[in-house]
SEKOLLUM-518323 format. One record per residue (C-alpha): residue in one letter; x, y, z. Coordinates in Angstrom, 3 decimals. Layout:
<pts>
+----+----------+----------+----------+
! aa !     east !    north !       up !
+----+----------+----------+----------+
!  A !        X !        Y !        Z !
...
+----+----------+----------+----------+
</pts>
This chain:
<pts>
+----+----------+----------+----------+
! aa !     east !    north !       up !
+----+----------+----------+----------+
!  M !   81.309 !   35.720 !  -39.833 !
!  N !   85.065 !   35.953 !  -39.270 !
!  W !   87.302 !   36.177 !  -42.306 !
!  R !   90.559 !   34.534 !  -43.241 !
!  T !   92.827 !   35.840 !  -45.958 !
!  D !   95.758 !   33.431 !  -45.873 !
!  A !   94.298 !   31.392 !  -48.761 !
!  P !   91.734 !   33.632 !  -50.540 !
!  F !   91.450 !   31.316 !  -53.567 !
!  V !   90.437 !   28.465 !  -51.260 !
!  T !   88.066 !   30.190 !  -48.862 !
!  L !   87.598 !   33.549 !  -47.174 !
!  S !   85.733 !   32.095 !  -44.187 !
!  D !   87.310 !   30.985 !  -40.933 !
!  D !   86.977 !   27.389 !  -39.760 !
!  A !   83.976 !   28.086 !  -37.496 !
!  T !   82.043 !   29.796 !  -40.294 !
!  T !   82.948 !   27.010 !  -42.725 !
!  E !   81.637 !   24.337 !  -40.350 !
!  K !   78.449 !   26.324 !  -39.811 !
!  N !   77.935 !   26.608 !  -43.564 !
!  K !   78.458 !   22.876 !  -43.962 !
!  R !   75.818 !   22.114 !  -41.318 !
!  L !   73.360 !   24.401 !  -43.109 !
!  W !   74.137 !   23.015 !  -46.549 !
!  E !   74.098 !   19.277 !  -45.750 !
!  P !   70.409 !   18.840 !  -44.793 !
!  E !   69.070 !   20.874 !  -47.711 !
!  M !   67.229 !   18.622 !  -50.160 !
!  L !   66.563 !   21.424 !  -52.666 !
!  G !   63.501 !   19.652 !  -54.036 !
!  G !   65.574 !   16.647 !  -55.016 !
!  L !   67.973 !   18.718 !  -57.158 !
!  T !   71.283 !   18.503 !  -55.380 !
!  E !   73.804 !   21.302 !  -55.586 !
!  D !   77.453 !   20.345 !  -55.502 !
!  N !   80.279 !   22.540 !  -54.275 !
!  N !   82.303 !   22.583 !  -57.480 !
!  P !   84.613 !   25.417 !  -58.577 !
!  V !   83.604 !   27.700 !  -61.436 !
!  P !   84.873 !   25.987 !  -64.605 !
!  V !   87.963 !   27.691 !  -66.022 !
!  P !   86.433 !   27.899 !  -69.550 !
!  V !   83.490 !   29.829 !  -68.080 !
!  V !   85.845 !   32.332 !  -66.435 !
!  W !   87.693 !   32.870 !  -69.713 !
!  L !   84.399 !   33.181 !  -71.585 !
!  V !   83.218 !   35.934 !  -69.230 !
!  L !   86.509 !   37.810 !  -69.596 !
!  L !   86.394 !   37.416 !  -73.371 !
!  T !   82.833 !   38.760 !  -73.402 !
!  V !   83.838 !   41.844 !  -71.405 !
!  I !   86.880 !   42.562 !  -73.565 !
!  T !   84.882 !   42.049 !  -76.773 !
!  A !   82.133 !   44.373 !  -75.537 !
!  F !   84.637 !   47.151 !  -74.892 !
!  L !   86.373 !   46.722 !  -78.240 !
!  V !   83.198 !   46.489 !  -80.322 !
!  T !   81.409 !   49.443 !  -78.753 !
!  A !   84.338 !   51.849 !  -78.503 !
!  P !   83.715 !   54.759 !  -78.356 !
!  L !   79.947 !   54.273 !  -78.125 !
!  W !   79.512 !   54.252 !  -74.331 !
!  G !   78.837 !   57.759 !  -73.116 !
!  Q !   79.858 !   59.496 !  -76.320 !
!  R !   77.966 !   62.787 !  -76.649 !
!  P !   77.262 !   64.389 !  -80.040 !
!  T !   78.740 !   67.843 !  -80.538 !
!  A !   77.973 !   70.773 !  -82.816 !
!  G !   81.174 !   69.935 !  -84.665 !
!  L !   79.853 !   66.469 !  -85.407 !
!  Y !   76.842 !   67.864 !  -87.266 !
!  Q !   78.579 !   70.919 !  -88.705 !
!  G !   79.164 !   69.215 !  -92.050 !
!  Y !   75.528 !   68.147 !  -92.216 !
!  V !   74.311 !   71.677 !  -91.492 !
!  D !   76.662 !   73.239 !  -94.043 !
!  A !   75.473 !   70.770 !  -96.682 !
!  M !   71.826 !   71.751 !  -96.190 !
!  D !   72.269 !   74.854 !  -98.370 !
!  S !   74.112 !   73.084 ! -101.198 !
!  P !   72.371 !   73.023 ! -104.615 !
!  E !   72.199 !   69.230 ! -104.615 !
!  V !   70.334 !   69.098 ! -101.316 !
!  L !   68.044 !   72.022 ! -102.134 !
!  A !   67.094 !   70.266 ! -105.377 !
!  A !   65.961 !   67.133 ! -103.517 !
!  K !   62.253 !   66.421 ! -103.795 !
!  T !   61.829 !   64.847 ! -100.363 !
!  D !   63.471 !   65.121 !  -96.956 !
!  K !   64.577 !   61.498 !  -97.248 !
!  E !   66.352 !   62.189 ! -100.525 !
!  A !   67.914 !   65.345 !  -99.097 !
!  M !   69.176 !   63.472 !  -96.049 !
!  E !   70.680 !   60.738 !  -98.211 !
!  K !   72.587 !   63.362 ! -100.181 !
!  I !   73.808 !   65.061 !  -97.011 !
!  V !   75.058 !   61.760 !  -95.609 !
!  A !   76.783 !   60.901 !  -98.895 !
!  M !   78.485 !   64.312 !  -99.019 !
!  N !   79.928 !   63.805 !  -95.529 !
!  K !   81.155 !   60.246 !  -95.951 !
!  G !   84.825 !   59.627 !  -95.319 !
!  K !   85.480 !   62.795 !  -93.329 !
!  G !   86.460 !   61.022 !  -90.133 !
!  N !   83.140 !   61.048 !  -88.306 !
!  D !   81.372 !   58.155 !  -90.036 !
!  A !   81.207 !   55.898 !  -86.954 !
!  L !   79.901 !   58.619 !  -84.638 !
!  L !   77.366 !   59.850 !  -87.175 !
!  E !   76.044 !   56.317 !  -87.559 !
!  R !   75.644 !   56.074 !  -83.800 !
!  H !   73.888 !   59.452 !  -83.582 !
!  P !   71.653 !   59.527 !  -86.677 !
!  V !   69.508 !   62.582 !  -87.411 !
!  D !   66.885 !   63.537 !  -89.972 !
!  M !   66.108 !   66.761 !  -91.809 !
!  D !   63.617 !   67.951 !  -89.216 !
!  Y !   66.263 !   67.600 !  -86.511 !
!  L !   68.841 !   69.438 !  -88.602 !
!  R !   66.382 !   72.282 !  -89.130 !
!  L !   66.011 !   72.609 !  -85.342 !
!  I !   69.731 !   73.006 !  -84.726 !
!  K !   70.752 !   74.690 !  -87.990 !
!  N !   70.531 !   78.316 !  -86.847 !
!  Q !   72.324 !   77.549 !  -83.578 !
!  V !   75.186 !   75.844 !  -85.389 !
!  K !   75.395 !   78.667 !  -87.926 !
!  D !   75.527 !   81.251 !  -85.132 !
!  L !   78.443 !   79.412 !  -83.540 !
!  E !   80.219 !   79.260 !  -86.887 !
!  A !   79.755 !   83.009 !  -87.340 !
!  K !   81.294 !   83.632 !  -83.926 !
!  G !   84.272 !   81.435 !  -84.732 !
!  A !   83.475 !   79.181 !  -81.804 !
!  H !   85.220 !   75.874 !  -81.213 !
!  M !   82.405 !   73.651 !  -82.473 !
!  H !   83.353 !   70.572 !  -80.501 !
!  D !   83.055 !   72.582 !  -77.271 !
!  Y !   79.276 !   72.569 !  -77.728 !
!  T !   77.053 !   69.582 !  -77.052 !
!  V !   73.799 !   68.894 !  -78.882 !
!  V !   71.158 !   68.098 !  -76.269 !
!  G !   67.743 !   67.516 !  -77.802 !
!  D !   66.980 !   70.547 !  -79.944 !
!  K !   69.502 !   72.731 !  -78.071 !
!  V !   73.181 !   73.343 !  -78.747 !
!  V !   74.779 !   74.193 !  -75.430 !
!  L !   78.271 !   74.724 !  -74.048 !
!  A !   79.566 !   71.348 !  -72.901 !
!  N !   79.724 !   70.770 !  -69.172 !
!  F !   83.453 !   70.071 !  -69.110 !
!  E !   86.417 !   72.188 !  -68.085 !
!  G !   89.738 !   71.136 !  -69.575 !
!  N !   93.003 !   72.934 !  -70.244 !
!  Y !   93.296 !   76.417 !  -71.682 !
!  R !   94.095 !   77.042 !  -75.323 !
!  P !   96.742 !   79.533 !  -76.439 !
!  D !   93.935 !   81.990 !  -77.292 !
!  G !   92.738 !   81.907 !  -73.665 !
!  S !   89.582 !   79.878 !  -74.259 !
!  R !   89.014 !   76.765 !  -72.233 !
!  I !   88.649 !   73.338 !  -73.806 !
!  R !   85.106 !   72.162 !  -73.108 !
!  Q !   85.319 !   68.791 !  -74.810 !
!  Q !   84.515 !   65.418 !  -73.328 !
!  P !   87.797 !   63.699 !  -72.395 !
!  W !   88.429 !   60.228 !  -73.810 !
!  W !   88.245 !   58.610 !  -70.372 !
!  D !   84.799 !   60.076 !  -69.680 !
!  K !   82.907 !   58.235 !  -72.401 !
!  G !   81.482 !   55.587 !  -70.132 !
!  Y !   84.707 !   53.671 !  -69.625 !
!  T !   85.382 !   54.978 !  -66.129 !
!  I !   82.017 !   53.920 !  -64.749 !
!  D !   82.152 !   50.627 !  -66.643 !
!  V !   85.551 !   49.738 !  -65.206 !
!  F !   84.308 !   50.653 !  -61.720 !
!  Y !   81.096 !   48.646 !  -62.122 !
!  L !   82.819 !   45.592 !  -63.572 !
!  S !   85.471 !   45.650 !  -60.858 !
!  Y !   82.781 !   45.864 !  -58.196 !
!  F !   80.814 !   43.056 !  -59.845 !
!  F !   83.743 !   40.640 !  -60.141 !
!  I !   85.022 !   41.374 !  -56.632 !
!  A !   81.531 !   40.870 !  -55.179 !
!  V !   81.067 !   37.568 !  -57.027 !
!  F !   84.521 !   36.378 !  -55.954 !
!  I !   83.819 !   37.172 !  -52.302 !
!  M !   80.395 !   35.519 !  -52.466 !
!  I !   81.845 !   32.318 !  -53.914 !
!  K !   84.898 !   32.185 !  -51.660 !
!  R !   82.836 !   32.637 !  -48.516 !
!  L !   81.570 !   29.115 !  -49.193 !
!  P !   83.428 !   26.053 !  -47.877 !
!  P !   86.478 !   24.950 !  -49.921 !
!  T !   85.615 !   23.080 !  -53.106 !
!  T !   87.400 !   20.003 !  -51.755 !
!  W !   84.289 !   19.445 !  -49.625 !
!  Q !   81.051 !   18.188 !  -51.172 !
!  P !   77.661 !   18.317 !  -49.417 !
!  R !   75.733 !   15.108 !  -48.737 !
!  H !   72.225 !   16.415 !  -49.081 !
!  G !   69.920 !   14.966 !  -46.475 !
!  A !   72.707 !   13.134 !  -44.669 !
!  E !   72.331 !   12.408 !  -40.976 !
!  H !   74.666 !   14.108 !  -38.512 !
+----+----------+----------+----------+
</pts>
């Protein structure tokens, strides 16, 4: 199981390990379905990379984004408006609330964290209490039916309060980059521990 690193894109195994792998691979009949030792096609590599990049771009900032009291503040404030109070059903009231908050900069996040009237009623008093205290609304995270101080500790504001908002790099991207790096490195090592692709197995051949 010795390693060689002088030509990592050819093989990561030393000569003895490569010969051992060849001896194991050659006699395998694999039920009549032979398995060649070909390199991963370049188009497949580019397709995987394109898929990863597209996933990040399309979902940003979905991964790990946590809804805050500030996100729903406009919804809560709109609950007491005459238009919403005049609605005959909760569905109609919710549609009016959503319409009243369109184009205020939170459309994407609100679509990813939809709520209904019953949910707004659960958090309404908590959001109103924070408003009355003059709290920084985005420092509070909505967890179920509770509005709690976010579990983050950032820099201090000029007024002495501490920023408790989720930093941009902690919205799932950090763990995704770590996981993807681990995945690609592990796959690369697994493939390059095989014999060089210049060698092809002769399944069932005599030695």
